[in-house]
N, CA, C and O atoms as a GROMACS GRO file, in nm:
protein
  304
    1MET      N    1  -9.139   1.028 -22.458
    1MET     CA    2  -9.034   1.017 -22.359
    1MET      C    3  -8.957   1.148 -22.353
    1MET      O    4  -8.922   1.205 -22.456
    2ASP      N    5  -8.932   1.195 -22.235
    2ASP     CA    6  -8.857   1.319 -22.212
    2ASP      C    7  -8.708   1.289 -22.215
    2ASP      O    8  -8.650   1.252 -22.113
    3THR      N    9  -8.646   1.303 -22.332
    3THR     CA   10  -8.505   1.266 -22.347
    3THR      C   11  -8.410   1.361 -22.274
    3THR      O   12  -8.293   1.328 -22.257
    4ASP      N   13  -8.457   1.478 -22.232
    4ASP     CA   14  -8.373   1.568 -22.154
    4ASP      C   15  -8.344   1.513 -22.015
    4ASP      O   16  -8.253   1.560 -21.947
    5ARG      N   17  -8.422   1.415 -21.972
    5ARG     CA   18  -8.405   1.358 -21.838
    5ARG      C   19  -8.302   1.247 -21.836
    5ARG      O   20  -8.259   1.207 -21.728
    6TYR      N   21  -8.259   1.196 -21.953
    6TYR     CA   22  -8.172   1.080 -21.960
    6TYR      C   23  -8.041   1.116 -22.028
    6TYR      O   24  -8.039   1.181 -22.132
    7HIS      N   25  -7.930   1.072 -21.965
    7HIS     CA   26  -7.799   1.108 -22.018
    7HIS      C   27  -7.702   0.992 -21.998
    7HIS      O   28  -7.711   0.918 -21.900
    8HIS      N   29  -7.609   0.978 -22.091
    8HIS     CA   30  -7.494   0.890 -22.072
    8HIS      C   31  -7.388   0.973 -22.001
    8HIS      O   32  -7.369   1.090 -22.034
    9ILE      N   33  -7.319   0.914 -21.903
    9ILE     CA   34  -7.220   0.990 -21.828
    9ILE      C   35  -7.088   0.914 -21.824
    9ILE      O   36  -7.083   0.793 -21.846
   10ASP      N   37  -6.981   0.988 -21.795
   10ASP     CA   38  -6.849   0.925 -21.779
   10ASP      C   39  -6.819   0.911 -21.630
   10ASP      O   40  -6.901   0.948 -21.546
   11ASN      N   41  -6.703   0.858 -21.597
   11ASN     CA   42  -6.669   0.832 -21.458
   11ASN      C   43  -6.659   0.960 -21.374
   11ASN      O   44  -6.695   0.959 -21.257
   12ASP      N   45  -6.611   1.068 -21.433
   12ASP     CA   46  -6.603   1.194 -21.359
   12ASP      C   47  -6.742   1.245 -21.321
   12ASP      O   48  -6.764   1.289 -21.209
   13GLU      N   49  -6.834   1.237 -21.416
   13GLU     CA   50  -6.971   1.280 -21.388
   13GLU      C   51  -7.037   1.188 -21.287
   13GLU      O   52  -7.113   1.233 -21.202
   14LEU      N   53  -7.007   1.059 -21.295
   14LEU     CA   54  -7.058   0.963 -21.198
   14LEU      C   55  -7.013   1.002 -21.057
   14LEU      O   56  -7.094   1.005 -20.965
   15SER      N   57  -6.886   1.031 -21.042
   15SER     CA   58  -6.834   1.071 -20.910
   15SER      C   59  -6.903   1.196 -20.858
   15SER      O   60  -6.938   1.203 -20.740
   16ARG      N   61  -6.923   1.294 -20.945
   16ARG     CA   62  -6.988   1.418 -20.904
   16ARG      C   63  -7.132   1.393 -20.860
   16ARG      O   64  -7.175   1.444 -20.757
   17LEU      N   65  -7.204   1.314 -20.937
   17LEU     CA   66  -7.344   1.286 -20.904
   17LEU      C   67  -7.355   1.209 -20.773
   17LEU      O   68  -7.446   1.234 -20.694
   18LEU      N   69  -7.263   1.116 -20.750
   18LEU     CA   70  -7.265   1.042 -20.624
   18LEU      C   71  -7.238   1.134 -20.506
   18LEU      O   72  -7.300   1.121 -20.401
   19GLN      N   73  -7.144   1.226 -20.522
   19GLN     CA   74  -7.115   1.323 -20.416
   19GLN      C   75  -7.236   1.411 -20.388
   19GLN      O   76  -7.255   1.457 -20.275
   20ASP      N   77  -7.317   1.434 -20.490
   20ASP     CA   78  -7.437   1.516 -20.475
   20ASP      C   79  -7.557   1.437 -20.424
   20ASP      O   80  -7.666   1.492 -20.410
   21GLY      N   81  -7.538   1.307 -20.395
   21GLY     CA   82  -7.644   1.228 -20.334
   21GLY      C   83  -7.730   1.145 -20.426
   21GLY      O   84  -7.837   1.099 -20.386
   22ALA      N   85  -7.687   1.126 -20.550
   22ALA     CA   86  -7.765   1.043 -20.642
   22ALA      C   87  -7.761   0.897 -20.597
   22ALA      O   88  -7.662   0.850 -20.540
   23ALA      N   89  -7.869   0.826 -20.625
   23ALA     CA   90  -7.876   0.682 -20.598
   23ALA      C   91  -7.835   0.607 -20.725
   23ALA      O   92  -7.857   0.654 -20.836
   24ILE      N   93  -7.774   0.490 -20.706
   24ILE     CA   94  -7.741   0.403 -20.819
   24ILE      C   95  -7.820   0.274 -20.805
   24ILE      O   96  -7.819   0.210 -20.700
   25VAL      N   97  -7.889   0.237 -20.912
   25VAL     CA   98  -7.958   0.110 -20.916
   25VAL      C   99  -7.901   0.031 -21.033
   25VAL      O  100  -7.905   0.075 -21.148
   26ASP      N  101  -7.849  -0.087 -21.002
   26ASP     CA  102  -7.789  -0.174 -21.103
   26ASP      C  103  -7.895  -0.275 -21.144
   26ASP      O  104  -7.934  -0.360 -21.064
   27VAL      N  105  -7.940  -0.267 -21.268
   27VAL     CA  106  -8.052  -0.348 -21.316
   27VAL      C  107  -8.007  -0.479 -21.382
   27VAL      O  108  -8.089  -0.554 -21.434
   28ARG      N  109  -7.876  -0.504 -21.381
   28ARG     CA  110  -7.825  -0.624 -21.447
   28ARG      C  111  -7.860  -0.750 -21.368
   28ARG      O  112  -7.917  -0.743 -21.259
   29ARG      N  113  -7.824  -0.861 -21.423
   29ARG     CA  114  -7.850  -0.990 -21.361
   29ARG      C  115  -7.735  -1.031 -21.269
   29ARG      O  116  -7.623  -0.983 -21.286
   30PRO      N  117  -7.762  -1.119 -21.170
   30PRO     CA  118  -7.658  -1.160 -21.076
   30PRO      C  119  -7.530  -1.212 -21.141
   30PRO      O  120  -7.420  -1.186 -21.092
   31GLU      N  121  -7.543  -1.286 -21.252
   31GLU     CA  122  -7.422  -1.335 -21.318
   31GLU      C  123  -7.340  -1.221 -21.378
   31GLU      O  124  -7.217  -1.231 -21.387
   32GLU      N  125  -7.405  -1.113 -21.417
   32GLU     CA  126  -7.332  -0.995 -21.466
   32GLU      C  127  -7.261  -0.925 -21.351
   32GLU      O  128  -7.148  -0.879 -21.367
   33TRP      N  129  -7.327  -0.916 -21.236
   33TRP     CA  130  -7.262  -0.857 -21.119
   33TRP      C  131  -7.139  -0.937 -21.082
   33TRP      O  132  -7.035  -0.879 -21.048
   34ALA      N  133  -7.149  -1.070 -21.087
   34ALA     CA  134  -7.036  -1.156 -21.052
   34ALA      C  135  -6.921  -1.139 -21.151
   34ALA      O  136  -6.805  -1.145 -21.113
   35GLN      N  137  -6.954  -1.117 -21.278
   35GLN     CA  138  -6.853  -1.101 -21.382
   35GLN      C  139  -6.777  -0.970 -21.370
   35GLN      O  140  -6.655  -0.967 -21.384
   36THR      N  141  -6.848  -0.862 -21.346
   36THR     CA  142  -6.787  -0.728 -21.354
   36THR      C  143  -6.777  -0.656 -21.220
   36THR      O  144  -6.707  -0.556 -21.209
   37GLY      N  145  -6.848  -0.706 -21.118
   37GLY     CA  146  -6.855  -0.635 -20.992
   37GLY      C  147  -6.962  -0.528 -20.998
   37GLY      O  148  -7.025  -0.506 -21.101
   38VAL      N  149  -6.983  -0.463 -20.885
   38VAL     CA  150  -7.083  -0.356 -20.876
   38VAL      C  151  -7.020  -0.234 -20.812
   38VAL      O  152  -6.921  -0.246 -20.739
   39ILE      N  153  -7.075  -0.120 -20.838
   39ILE     CA  154  -7.028   0.004 -20.776
   39ILE      C  155  -7.072   0.003 -20.630
   39ILE      O  156  -7.188  -0.025 -20.600
   40ALA      N  157  -6.980   0.034 -20.541
   40ALA     CA  158  -7.011   0.038 -20.398
   40ALA      C  159  -7.131   0.128 -20.373
   40ALA      O  160  -7.139   0.239 -20.426
   41GLY      N  161  -7.223   0.080 -20.292
   41GLY     CA  162  -7.342   0.158 -20.258
   41GLY      C  163  -7.457   0.142 -20.354
   41GLY      O  164  -7.564   0.200 -20.334
   42SER      N  165  -7.438   0.064 -20.459
   42SER     CA  166  -7.546   0.042 -20.556
   42SER      C  167  -7.656  -0.043 -20.495
   42SER      O  168  -7.631  -0.133 -20.415
   43GLU      N  169  -7.778  -0.013 -20.535
   43GLU     CA  170  -7.892  -0.099 -20.506
   43GLU      C  171  -7.900  -0.199 -20.621
   43GLU      O  172  -7.889  -0.160 -20.737
   44LEU      N  173  -7.917  -0.325 -20.590
   44LEU     CA  174  -7.923  -0.429 -20.693
   44LEU      C  175  -8.069  -0.467 -20.714
   44LEU      O  176  -8.133  -0.524 -20.626
   45LEU      N  177  -8.121  -0.433 -20.832
   45LEU     CA  178  -8.262  -0.457 -20.862
   45LEU      C  179  -8.272  -0.501 -21.008
   45LEU      O  180  -8.290  -0.420 -21.099
   46THR      N  181  -8.260  -0.631 -21.029
   46THR     CA  182  -8.262  -0.688 -21.164
   46THR      C  183  -8.393  -0.656 -21.236
   46THR      O  184  -8.501  -0.665 -21.178
   47PHE      N  185  -8.381  -0.617 -21.361
   47PHE     CA  186  -8.500  -0.584 -21.440
   47PHE      C  187  -8.548  -0.704 -21.522
   47PHE      O  188  -8.668  -0.730 -21.526
   48PHE      N  189  -8.456  -0.777 -21.587
   48PHE     CA  190  -8.493  -0.890 -21.673
   48PHE      C  191  -8.460  -1.022 -21.606
   48PHE      O  192  -8.359  -1.035 -21.537
   49THR      N  193  -8.546  -1.122 -21.628
   49THR     CA  194  -8.516  -1.258 -21.583
   49THR      C  195  -8.414  -1.319 -21.678
   49THR      O  196  -8.377  -1.258 -21.778
   50ALA      N  197  -8.368  -1.439 -21.647
   50ALA     CA  198  -8.271  -1.509 -21.731
   50ALA      C  199  -8.327  -1.536 -21.870
   50ALA      O  200  -8.251  -1.552 -21.966
   51THR      N  201  -8.459  -1.543 -21.882
   51THR     CA  202  -8.522  -1.567 -22.013
   51THR      C  203  -8.564  -1.439 -22.083
   51THR      O  204  -8.629  -1.444 -22.188
   52GLY      N  205  -8.528  -1.324 -22.028
   52GLY     CA  206  -8.558  -1.196 -22.091
   52GLY      C  207  -8.693  -1.138 -22.058
   52GLY      O  208  -8.735  -1.039 -22.118
   53GLN      N  209  -8.763  -1.198 -21.964
   53GLN     CA  210  -8.893  -1.147 -21.923
   53GLN      C  211  -8.876  -1.033 -21.823
   53GLN      O  212  -8.774  -1.024 -21.755
   54SER      N  213  -8.976  -0.947 -21.815
   54SER     CA  214  -8.974  -0.840 -21.716
   54SER      C  215  -9.116  -0.809 -21.672
   54SER      O  216  -9.213  -0.841 -21.741
   55ASN      N  217  -9.126  -0.746 -21.557
   55ASN     CA  218  -9.254  -0.700 -21.506
   55ASN      C  219  -9.232  -0.554 -21.463
   55ASN      O  220  -9.206  -0.527 -21.346
   56PRO      N  221  -9.244  -0.462 -21.558
   56PRO     CA  222  -9.213  -0.322 -21.528
   56PRO      C  223  -9.291  -0.265 -21.410
   56PRO      O  224  -9.235  -0.188 -21.332
   57GLN      N  225  -9.418  -0.299 -21.396
   57GLN     CA  226  -9.498  -0.244 -21.286
   57GLN      C  227  -9.442  -0.288 -21.151
   57GLN      O  228  -9.427  -0.208 -21.060
   58GLU      N  229  -9.411  -0.416 -21.140
   58GLU     CA  230  -9.354  -0.468 -21.016
   58GLU      C  231  -9.217  -0.408 -20.990
   58GLU      O  232  -9.184  -0.372 -20.876
   59TRP      N  233  -9.137  -0.398 -21.096
   59TRP     CA  234  -9.003  -0.341 -21.082
   59TRP      C  235  -9.010  -0.196 -21.034
   59TRP      O  236  -8.934  -0.156 -20.946
   60LEU      N  237  -9.100  -0.117 -21.092
   60LEU     CA  238  -9.114   0.023 -21.051
   60LEU      C  239  -9.162   0.034 -20.906
   60LEU      O  240  -9.119   0.124 -20.834
   61ALA      N  241  -9.249  -0.056 -20.864
   61ALA     CA  242  -9.294  -0.055 -20.724
   61ALA      C  243  -9.176  -0.083 -20.631
   61ALA      O  244  -9.163  -0.020 -20.526
   62GLN      N  245  -9.089  -0.176 -20.669
   62GLN     CA  246  -8.971  -0.205 -20.588
   62GLN      C  247  -8.874  -0.087 -20.589
   62GLN      O  248  -8.815  -0.054 -20.487
   63LEU      N  249  -8.859  -0.024 -20.705
   63LEU     CA  250  -8.773   0.092 -20.716
   63LEU      C  251  -8.822   0.204 -20.625
   63LEU      O  252  -8.742   0.270 -20.558
   64ASP      N  253  -8.952   0.226 -20.622
   64ASP     CA  254  -9.010   0.330 -20.536
   64ASP      C  255  -8.979   0.305 -20.388
   64ASP      O  256  -8.969   0.400 -20.311
   65GLN      N  257  -8.964   0.178 -20.349
   65GLN     CA  258  -8.928   0.146 -20.211
   65GLN      C  259  -8.781   0.176 -20.182
   65GLN      O  260  -8.745   0.201 -20.067
   66LEU      N  261  -8.697   0.172 -20.285
   66LEU     CA  262  -8.553   0.192 -20.268
   66LEU      C  263  -8.509   0.338 -20.280
   66LEU      O  264  -8.420   0.383 -20.208
   67VAL      N  265  -8.572   0.411 -20.373
   67VAL     CA  266  -8.525   0.546 -20.407
   67VAL      C  267  -8.644   0.641 -20.408
   67VAL      O  268  -8.739   0.621 -20.483
   68PRO      N  269  -8.640   0.746 -20.325
   68PRO     CA  270  -8.748   0.846 -20.328
   68PRO      C  271  -8.755   0.914 -20.466
   68PRO      O  272  -8.651   0.934 -20.529
   69PRO      N  273  -8.874   0.949 -20.511
   69PRO     CA  274  -8.889   1.008 -20.644
   69PRO      C  275  -8.809   1.137 -20.665
   69PRO      O  276  -8.770   1.167 -20.778
   70GLU      N  277  -8.784   1.210 -20.560
   70GLU     CA  278  -8.712   1.337 -20.576
   70GLU      C  279  -8.560   1.320 -20.581
   70GLU      O  280  -8.489   1.415 -20.612
   71GLN      N  281  -8.510   1.200 -20.551
   71GLN     CA  282  -8.366   1.176 -20.550
   71GLN      C  283  -8.318   1.145 -20.692
   71GLN      O  284  -8.379   1.062 -20.760
   72PRO      N  285  -8.211   1.209 -20.737
   72PRO     CA  286  -8.156   1.175 -20.869
   72PRO      C  287  -8.120   1.027 -20.873
   72PRO      O  288  -8.075   0.970 -20.773
   73LEU      N  289  -8.140   0.966 -20.988
   73LEU     CA  290  -8.123   0.822 -21.002
   73LEU      C  291  -8.032   0.788 -21.119
   73LEU      O  292  -8.049   0.840 -21.229
   74LEU      N  293  -7.936   0.703 -21.094
   74LEU     CA  294  -7.846   0.652 -21.198
   74LEU      C  295  -7.877   0.504 -21.217
   74LEU      O  296  -7.883   0.428 -21.120
   75LEU      N  297  -7.897   0.463 -21.342
   75LEU     CA  298  -7.923   0.323 -21.374
   75LEU      C  299  -7.803   0.263 -21.446
   75LEU      O  300  -7.746   0.323 -21.537
   76ILE      N  301  -7.767   0.144 -21.401
   76ILE     CA  302  -7.660   0.069 -21.468
   76ILE      C  303  -7.723  -0.057 -21.522
   76ILE      O  304  -7.654  -0.139 -21.583
   0.00000   0.00000   0.00000
């Protein structure tokens, strides 16, 4: 895994990245979105089911439809 590609950021960095055109994909579950809210403009694409299952190949295919590969991507 290329760890130089992944970073934890604070709110100031989040604002800068959004101004620069980064996409946000929120991978949490609907009940989490209801609990905490979502960042305006986020794409909602749940990764895990309620039982903790996932289908990474299907999820990546859906992600490819939402965000072009060349666009910076923020995951929540």
